[in-house]
Each structure stands twice: as C-alpha cells, then as structure tokens.
C-alpha positions in Angstrom: -3.9 -28.9 88.1 -3.7 -25.2 87.0 -6.7 -23.0 87.6 -7.7 -23.0 83.8 -7.7 -26.9 83.5 -9.8 -26.9 86.6 -12.3 -24.4 85.2 -12.6 -26.7 82.0 -12.9 -30.0 83.9 -15.6 -28.3 86.2 -17.6 -26.8 83.3 -17.5 -30.2 81.5 -18.9 -31.9 84.8 -21.6 -29.5 85.2 -22.6 -29.7 81.2 -22.5 -33.5 81.7 -24.4 -33.6 84.8 -27.4 -31.2 83.7 -27.3 -33.6 80.3 -27.6 -36.7 82.4 -30.1 -35.2 84.5 -32.1 -33.8 81.6 -31.9 -37.6 80.0 -33.5 -38.9 83.2 -36.2 -36.8 83.1 -36.9 -37.3 79.6 -36.9 -41.0 80.6 -39.1 -40.4 83.9 -41.5 -38.7 81.7 -42.1 -41.1 79.0 -42.2 -43.8 81.5 -45.1 -41.9 83.1 -46.9 -41.4 79.9 -46.4 -45.2 79.0 -48.2 -46.1 82.3 -50.9 -43.5 82.0 -51.3 -44.9 78.0 -51.7 -48.7 79.8 -54.4 -47.1 82.3 -56.3 -45.6 79.3 -56.0 -49.3 77.4 -57.6 -50.6 80.2 -60.4 -48.5 80.3 -61.0 -48.7 76.8 -59.8 -52.1 75.6 -59.7 -54.0 72.6 -62.9 -56.2 71.8 -65.6 -53.8 73.1 -68.5 -53.2 70.8 -66.7 -49.2 70.7 -63.4 -48.1 69.7 -60.7 -49.3 71.9 -58.2 -46.6 73.5 -55.5 -46.9 70.6 -58.0 -46.8 67.4 -59.0 -43.3 69.0 -55.9 -42.3 69.6 -56.1 -41.7 73.1 -52.4 -41.9 74.3 -51.1 -39.4 71.8 -54.2 -37.3 72.3 -53.4 -36.8 75.9 -49.8 -36.2 75.5 -50.3 -33.5 72.5 -53.0 -31.8 75.0 -50.7 -31.9 78.2 -47.4 -30.8 76.5 -49.2 -28.2 75.0 -48.4 -24.4 76.4 -52.4 -23.7 76.9 -52.8 -27.0 79.1 -53.4 -26.2 82.8 -49.8 -26.8 84.7 -51.6 -28.0 87.9 -53.4 -31.0 85.9 -50.2 -31.5 83.8 -48.7 -31.8 87.3 -51.5 -33.8 89.0 -51.2 -36.2 86.1 -47.6 -37.1 86.4 -47.4 -37.0 90.3 -50.6 -39.4 90.2 -48.4 -41.5 87.6 -45.5 -41.5 90.3 -47.9 -42.6 93.0 -49.7 -45.1 91.3 -46.4 -47.0 90.0 -45.2 -47.0 93.6 -48.7 -48.3 94.8 -48.5 -51.3 92.0 -47.1 -54.6 93.4 -45.6 -54.9 90.1 -45.5 -53.3 86.7 -49.1 -52.3 85.8 -48.6 -53.4 82.1 -47.2 -57.2 83.0 -50.3 -57.6 85.3 -53.5 -59.9 84.1 -56.7 -58.0 83.1 -58.2 -58.9 86.7 -55.1 -57.6 88.7 -54.9 -54.3 87.0 -58.7 -54.0 87.7 -58.2 -54.7 91.2 -55.2 -52.5 91.5 -57.1 -49.7 89.8 -60.1 -50.0 92.1 -57.9 -50.0 95.1 -56.2 -46.9 94.1 -59.2 -45.7 93.2 -60.3 -45.6 97.2 -58.6 -42.8 98.0 -59.6 -39.2 97.2 -56.2 -38.5 95.3 -56.3 -41.9 93.6 -60.1 -41.3 92.5 -59.2 -37.6 91.3 -56.6 -39.0 89.3 -58.3 -41.6 87.5 -61.1 -39.4 87.0 -58.7 -36.6 85.1 -57.2 -39.5 82.7 -61.0 -41.0 82.1 -62.0 -36.9 81.3 -59.0 -36.8 79.0 -59.4 -40.0 77.4 -63.1 -39.3 76.7 -62.1 -35.8 75.3 -59.9 -37.9 72.9 -63.0 -40.2 71.9 -65.3 -37.4 71.3 -63.3 -34.4 70.4 -63.1 -33.1 66.8 -60.1 -35.2 65.0 -58.3 -31.9 64.3 -57.1 -32.2 67.8 -55.5 -35.6 67.2 -57.9 -37.9 68.7 -61.5 -39.7 67.6 -59.4 -41.0 64.6 -61.7 -41.2 61.6 -64.5 -39.7 63.8 -64.9 -43.4 65.1 -65.9 -42.2 68.5 -68.7 -40.1 67.0 -69.9 -43.2 64.7 -69.8 -45.5 68.2 -72.2 -43.3 69.8 -73.7 -42.3 66.5 -73.2 -38.5 66.8 -73.0 -35.7 64.2 -70.6 -33.2 64.8 -71.4 -29.7 65.5 -70.8 -26.9 63.1 -68.7 -24.7 62.2 -66.1 -27.5 62.6 -62.8 -25.9 63.7 -60.6 -25.1 60.9 -57.1 -25.1 63.1 -55.9 -26.9 66.2 -56.1 -24.7 69.2 -57.2 -21.5 67.5 -53.3 -20.6 66.7 -52.4 -20.9 70.3 
C-alpha cells in the first residue's frame, strides 16, 4: 500500500467511525427520550378524569424544550443521565412492565436523592406541557386549562420563545 492509498483508507475509516458514533448517539438519545416519555405516560395515564400525557403532547413538548438552544444544558444532561441510570436500574424494559411493576420500580428509584430529583424534573416539564400556552407545543387544544377550569392570562404569547 502506498502513502496515498493509506491516507485515503485512513480518512475513509475515520469518516465511517465518526458517522457510526454519531448514529449510535442518535439511537441512544432516541431510546432515552422514549424512556422519559414512558415515565410521563405513567404519571398521566389514559383513563383519568384529566388529559393523559399524549393528549396534552407531553413527550413532544419535552423533546422540543430540551433540544432548544435556550434550555439549561445542566438540566438537559441531568435528564439524559437520569434516564441512563433509570434504564440500568430497571430489572427489565420499563415499557414492558405491568402498571404495578412500573409504579414499584419508580418508587424504588425515587428513594435515592438523584432518582427523586430526576423524577421531579420530569414531572415539572410534564406539568409545563399540561399548563403552558399551546404555542409552546403542549396543552393541546387548551385541554390542560379546561381540565382545571383555568383561563389563560393576557396578553398571550404571539411567538414561540420570543424569537430566541
């Protein structure tokens, strides 16, 4: 192999490795978003006398908020680190557990300071999705406001994140 062939092969291997690593990170991030969404759905399941997490668009709201440039990077890191820790903590895949198993697993994870803080952050973002102005992507059709018989404040925002 001459020098030119070696450099070409090394560059191709580097590009392939970088693309492969980026693909792995994207898959991991998607897996963690799915786990967080499953926790949100457990917090606000279907069949209550209020909207469920999907009805008020909680998973999508959280994704949009977390990936926005103005979102606190420390909280973003905490959410993903917490999802990783929680995934390792679970005896089996969280979404395949029964409702009772999910509840018990969440309660056990909540016993640690980190687990309690992580779950509180997810609950905070989920409640934001339920009660924020719909312009931000949650509270679909103002269903959160209607569930609590709330009226929106005025003036209401005209653009998302004030153009940030």
